DRENKEFI-161035 format. One record per residue: residue in three letters; x, z, y of N, C-alpha, C in turn. Coordinates in steps of 0.05 Angstrom, whole numbers, plus 5000, padded with zeros to 4 digits. Example, Ala and Ser with C-alpha at 12.3 -4.5 7.8 and 13.67 -1.06 7.14 Angstrom:
<recs>
ala526451564886524651564910526451564934;ser525751424955527351434979525851575001;
</recs>
This chain:
<recs>
unk439154975121438154725110440354515111;unk440754375089442854175088442053925103;unk443853835121443253595137443253345119;unk441553145127441452905111444052755110;unk444552615088447052465085447152235105;unk449452185115449951965134450551705118;unk449351485126449851235112452151085126;unk454151025110456450865119456950645098;unk456350405105456850175087459750095090;unk461150065067463950015066464549735055;unk466149585070466949315060469849335052;unk470449255027473149255016474048965012;unk476148895027477148615025479048595001;unk479548354992481348314970480548474946;unk477948474940476948654919478348614892;unk478948364885480648294863480448484839;unk482648624833482648824811482549114821;unk481649154846481649424858479249594848;unk478749584823476449724812476650024816;unk479150134812479550424816478950514844;unk479750354864479150424891476250404897;unk474950194887472050154891470550394879;unk471350474855469950704843470450964859;unk472750994871473351234887471451244911;unk471051014924469151014947466251054937;unk465550934915462850964904462251254898;unk464151394886463851674880463451844905;unk464751764927464451904952461851844967;unk460651624960458151544974455651614958;unk455951804939453651884923451852094935;unk452552174960450952374974452052654972;unk453752714952454652984948456653074970;unk458052884982459952945004458652905031;unk456052855032454652815057454552525066;unk455252345048455152055056453851895034;unk452351695042451351485024452051215036;unk451651005021452150745031452650545009;unk452850285017453350074998456350005000;unk457349894978460049784978459849484976;unk461049354995461049064996463848964990;unk464148784971466748674964466948384972;unk469248304983469748024990472347934977;unk472347684969474547564955474547264958;unk476847134953477046844952476046734925;unk476746884904476346784877473746914865;unk471846754856469346864844469846994817;unk472246954806472847074780474447334783;unk474247454806475547714811473747944801;unk474748104783473048304770471948514790;unk473548574811472648774830470048704844;unk469548444847467048364861464548474846;unk464748484820462448554803462148854799;unk463849004813463649294813462549394839;unk461949204857460849274884457849234884;unk456549354904453649324907452949034917;unk454648924934454248654944456948514943;unk456948254939459448114937459247844951;unk461447764964461447514979464147374975;unk464147114976466546954976467346905005;unk469946915011470946865038473346675036;unk473946535058476446375058478846565057;unk481246445052483646605052484146725080;unk485546945081485847095106487246925128;unk488846725120490246565139488546335149;unk486246295137484446075145482946155171;unk482745965190481446025216478546115213;unk477246045190474446125186474146405174;unk476446525167476346795154475047005172;unk476047025197475047225215472047195221;unk471046955229468146925234466446985209;unk467446905186465946965161465747265156;unk468047405160468047695156466147835176;unk466147745200464447855221461447805214;unk460847575204458147505195457147695173;unk458947745154458247925132457748205142;unk459448295160459248565171456548605185;unk455748395200453148415214450848415194;unk451048245174448848225154448548485139;unk450748615132450748855114450949115130;unk450949095156451149345173453549505165;unk455849375163458349505155459449685177;unk460349915170461550105189464450155184;unk465450075160468250115153469249885137;unk471549775146472949555131475549675120;unk475949635094478349735081479949485071;unk482049405087483649175078485549275055;unk486049105036487749185013490149005008;unk490448785023492748615019494348595045;unk496948535042498748525065497948315086;unk497148085077496347875096493847945111;unk491948085098489548175112490248385133;unk492148555128493048745148494048605173;unk495648405169496748255192494548115208;unk492648005194490447855207488548035222;unk487848265210485848445221486848645242;unk489348715240490448925259490048845288;unk490548595296490148535325487248545334;unk485348545315482548535322481148815318;unk482849015314481749285308479849375331;unk480649335356479049415379476549255381;unk476748995374474348825376472248915356;unk473048995332471149095312470049365322;unk471849535333470949795342468749775363;unk468849575380466749535400464049475388;unk464149385363461649315348460949545329;unk462249775332461650005315462849995288;unk464949835284466149795258469049895259;unk469750075241472550175239474050005219;unk476349895227478049755209480349945202;unk480649995176482650195167485350065166;unk486650045189489249905190490850025213;unk493450035210495150125231495449915253;unk496849975275497149785297498949555289;unk498649325303500249085295503249135294;unk504349295312507249345312508049475286;unk506449665276507049795251506949605228;unk504849435228504449245206506749045206;unk507548955229509748755230512348865218;unk512949115223515349235212515049265182;unk512849375173512449425144512349175127;unk511248965138510948715123513548545122;unk515648645135518248515136520248705125;unk521248655101523048855087525648895102;unk526648695116529048735131528548895157;unk526348835171525648995194525149285186;unk523949325163523449595153526149745149;unk528049615137530749735134531949805160;unk531949615180533149675206531749905220;unk529149905219527650115233528150385221;unk528050405194528450665181531250765186;unk533250585185536050665189536350765218;unk535150635237535250715265534050995269;unk531951055253530651315254532151535239;unk534351465227535951655212534751725185;unk533051545174531851595148533551455126;unk533551575102535351465081534351195070;unk536050995070535350735060537750615044;unk537150435025539350305011540650095029;unk543250045025544649835040543149575036;unk542649435058541049195057542248985076;unk542048725068543248515085541748255080;unk541948085100541047805097543447635089;unk542947425073545147245065546547115089;unk545047085111546146945134547947125151;unk548247375143549747565160552747565155;unk553747365141556647355137557347255110;unk559947205105560747105079560347315057;unk559747215033559347405011562047464999;unk562947705003565547794992564848014973;unk564247944948563248144929565348234910;unk565348484903567248584884567448884888;unk568649024870568649314872570349404896;unk569049554913570549654936570649464959;unk569449224957569649034979567249064998;unk567648985023565448985042563748725038;unk561448725051559648485048558248435074;unk558848205086557348105109557748255135;unk559448145152559848255179560848545180;unk561748645157562648915156560449125160;unk557949035160555649215165555249385140;unk555449275117554949425092557649465078;unk558249715074560849775061560449815031;unk562449735016562449784987560049664972;unk559149424981556949294967558049164942;unk557149254919558249144894555949064876;unk556548874859554548794838554249024818;unk551849054806549448884810548048934837;unk546648724847545048744871542248654866;unk540448724884537648664881536848464902;unk535548244893534648034911531648024911;unk530448024935527548014937526747864963;unk524247774964523347634988523147815012;unk523947715035523747875060520747935066;unk519047735061516147775064514847735037;unk514547945022513447924995511648154989;unk510448144965508648354957509148424927;unk508748674921509148764893511948694884;unk512248614859514848554847515248254844;unk513548094858513747804855516347704867;unk517847554851520447434859522447644867;unk522447864853524548074857526348074832;unk528948054836530748014814533348184817;unk534348274794536948414793539048204787;unk541048184804543247994799545648154789;unk546448104764548648254752551348124756;unk551447874763553947734768553647534791;unk555947414799555847234822554146984816;unk554246884792552646654785549646704788;unk548746934778545947014781545247054811;unk547047174826546547214854546146954869;unk547946764864547746504877545046364870;unk544246384845541746264836539346384850;unk539246654851536946794862536746754893;unk539146734906539046684934537946414941;unk538246224923536945964927534045964918;unk533446114897530746104885528746264902;unk529546494913527646664928527446564957;unk524946544966524446464993525146685013;unk526746625033527546825053528547085039;unk530747075025531547305009532847525026;unk532447765017533848005026535448115003;unk537948205008539548314986539948604991;unk539648764970539649054972541349164950;unk542549394956544049534934542149604912;unk543049594887541349644864541149944859;unk538750054861538450344858537650414830;unk538650644821538050744794536951024798;unk535351114779534151384779531151374778;unk529951604785527051614784525851464807;unk523551334802522151184823519551324830;unk519051344855516651484865515051314884;unk512351354883510651254904509251504916;unk509151514942507951744956505451634970;unk503051724961500651644974500251824998;unk499651705021499351855046496951755062;unk495651945075493351875092493852005119;unk493751845140494051945168491451905183;unk490852085201488452055217488651835238;unk486451785252486451565271488251605295;unk489151855299491151905321493851955310;unk494251915284496951925272497652185257;unk495852395259496552635245496252595214;unk498252695200498252665171496352875159;unk494452785142492452965131492653005101;unk493952825087494252855058496652705048;unk498152825029500552695017500652774988;unk500952564971501152614942503452444931;unk505652574923507752424910507052384880;unk507852154869507452114840509851944830;unk510752034806512951884794511851644779;unk513151414783512451164770513851144743;unk512451204722513751204695513950924684;unk511850764689511750484679510150324699;unk511050074705509649894724509249624712;unk507349474723506949194716506149054742;unk507648834748507148684773507248864798;unk508949074797509349244820507249464822;unk505349484803503249684804503749894782;unk503450144789503950354769501850344747;unk502750344722501050354698501050624685;unk503350764687503551034676505051194698;unk503951424704505151584725504151874724;unk505452044740504752324740505052434769;unk503252604777503552724804505752934803;unk507052954826509453134829509153294854;unk509453554852509453724876512353764885;unk513253604903516053604912516153624942;unk517053844953517153874983518953664996;unk521053574982522853374993521353104997;unk519853024976518352774978516152794998;unk514753014999512553055018513653045047;unk515853195052517053195078518052925087;unk519252775068520252505075517852325083;unk515652335068513352175074512252235102;unk512152485109511152565136512952455158;unk515552475153517452365173517052065177;unk516751925155516351635156513751565171;unk511651705165509051655178509151695208;unk510351915216510551975244512351775259;unk514451685246516251495259514951225263;unk513351145243512050885244509250885258;unk508351125264505651165276503451045258;unk503551105233501651015213498951145218;unk496850985216494151095216492750985191;unk491151155178489851075153491651115129;unk491150965107492651005083495350855083;unk497250965068499850825064500950915038;unk502750755027504250835004507150785009;unk508750985003511650995010513150994984;unk514850804979516350774954519250854958;unk520251014940523051104942524251154914;unk526851174914528351244890529751504894;unk530051654872531551904873533851874853;unk536251944861538551924843538252114820;unk539752074800539652244776541152504778;unk542352544802543852794805541953034806;unk542853254796541253494797539253524774;unk537853744774535953804753533153834766;unk531153724754528453734766528053524787;unk525853544801525153344821526453384848;unk527253634854528153684882530753844883;unk532453824863534853974863537253784865;unk538553774888540953614891540353314888;unk537953224895537252944891537452794918;unk538652564917538752394940536452184939;unk534852184960532652004962533351764979;unk532351524972532651284988530051134989;unk529151065013526650925017526950625011;unk525050514997525150224990523150065004;unk520650155005518450005018516450195030;unk515250095052512950245064510650045065;unk508450105052506149935052503850075066;unk502949995089500850135104498050065094;unk497550125069494950065056494750235031;unk492450235017492250364992494150244971;unk495350414955496950314933495250254909;unk496250074892494750014867494450254849;unk496350444851496250684835494850914848;unk493550874871492251094884490251244867;unk488851114848486851264832488051514819;unk490651524814491751774803491651994823;unk492251944848492052154869489252244872;unk487352044871484552114874483652294851;unk484452234827483752394804484952674806;unk487252694820488552954824487253124846;unk485153014858483753184878484153104907;unk485852904912486352814939484452574945;unk482052644954480052434959480352314986;unk482052104988482351965013479751855023;unk478051735006475451625016473751835030;unk473652075019472052285031473152355059;unk475752375061477052445087476652215107;unk476851965097476451735115473651725125;unk471651765108468851755117468251975137;unk469552205133469252425153470352335180;unk472652205179473852115204472151895218;unk471051715202469251505213466851635226;unk465851855213463451995224464152165248;unk466652185255467452345279467752635273;unk467852705247468152985239471053075240;unk471553325244474253435244475253445216;unk477653345212478953345185481353535186;unk481253735169483453925168485553815148;unk488153815156490253715138490153855112;unk490553705090490553815063493053735048;unk495253745062497853665051498553855028;unk499153745005499953904982497654004966;unk495153934974492854024959492053814938;unk493253834915492653644893493553774867;unk492653664845493353764819496053654810;unk497853834805500553764797500753684767;unk502553504761503053424733500653284719;unk498953164735496753004723497952734716;unk497552654691498652404681496452184680;unk497251944689495451714688496451514667;unk494751434649495351224629493151014632;unk493950774641491950564647491550374623;unk489150254623488550054603486749844616;unk486549614604484849394614481949434606;unk480149364624477349354618476349074625;unk474148994613473048734618470348754632;unk469748554648467148524660465848284647;unk463448314636462148104621459548024635;unk459247774640456847674654456447374648;unk454047284652453447004647454546844670;unk455346594664456446424684454646404709;unk452046414705450146394728450246634746;unk451446854736451647104751454047104769;unk455846914767458246904784457446874813;unk459047004831458546974859459046684867;unk457246574883457546294891457946264921;unk459346064929459646014958456945964971;unk456646064996454146015011454345745025;unk452145605025452045345037451845365068;
</recs>
C-alpha cells in the first residue's frame, strides 16, 4: 500500500522572475513524488511576476532591512513553512547565520554556512580561495594592489599577476549577474571602468565556451547531482539559450569546488573552456569564474533534463536517504527561452499588510 504524501510547504524568497523554479517545485509537490504542499512567494515589488505563480504571495521589506527577518518568520508561522529557498545573494548572507534558529522551529533554510557564503559573494575572495585550493582560475587583481603597468608581456600589480595584458575584464567585487561588468579594450576604457564600477575587480579576459554547472549537495556536503550546460546566449547574466553537456571534466571540477567550499544545497558554478581541442573535453583548459551557492536562473534546463533538484531536496527535508545521481540527466537537451506575461486586474495585485 502506498504511504500518504507528506506535506511540505515551501517558501521561495525573491520570487521575482523565478517562474521556472516555482514551476519545478510545484511539479514536485503534486503528490506523484510522495510530497504535497503550498508554494509561498515573497518579494519587495508587487509587480513581480513570480508572485502570481505561487499559491500564496506576500510583500516583505528588503533583505537588508531590520524588519525583514521578523516578517519572514511571521509568514513561516502563518503558512506552516518547512522549507525556505533563498534565491538572491543578499538573502543568502542575511539568512545563513540564522539557519540553526530556523531549524529549531522545524524550518530548513536551503543555504550553505556563512563562511561559504562570504567567500562566494566576494569575487576577489573567491579567486584567492580557489587559487589556494589549486583550482584553475583566471588571473585576478584589485586596483589597489600596485601600479598599473599594462602592455604585452608586462606584469601588473605587485608582481602577483604575470603577463596581464589588455583587453581586461572589470566587474564589481560584490555584484550579481552581469550588472556593471565590462570589457576594457584599451587603457582609456580601463581607467573609466575602474572609476565607474563600485569596488572593482580586474580579471584576465577569457575567450571560449562558457558553462554553468548546476550542482546539488546534501545537508552534510555530499554531492548528489551535477549537470553541466553550455551557455549559448545570455541576458543580464541569465542563460537564455543553452544545452546540457555530459563532460567528465566539468562534472569533476564541480565536485572538487563543492567539497572545497563545503557547499550544502544548490549551487551554480560558472567557468570558461578554451577553444583548444575538439569537443567538450579534449585538450580543453577550464577556468572558474564564479561560484553562486543558490539556484541558477538557467536551472530549469537541468530540471527538464531529468535532474529534479526539488525532488531530492524534499527527500532530504523529509529525512529520507538520497542516493547520488551524478551524471543522470538527458544529454544535448536544448533550452530556448521566451517571455510570458501575467495578466491580472490592478485590484488583484499583492498589497502590503497593515
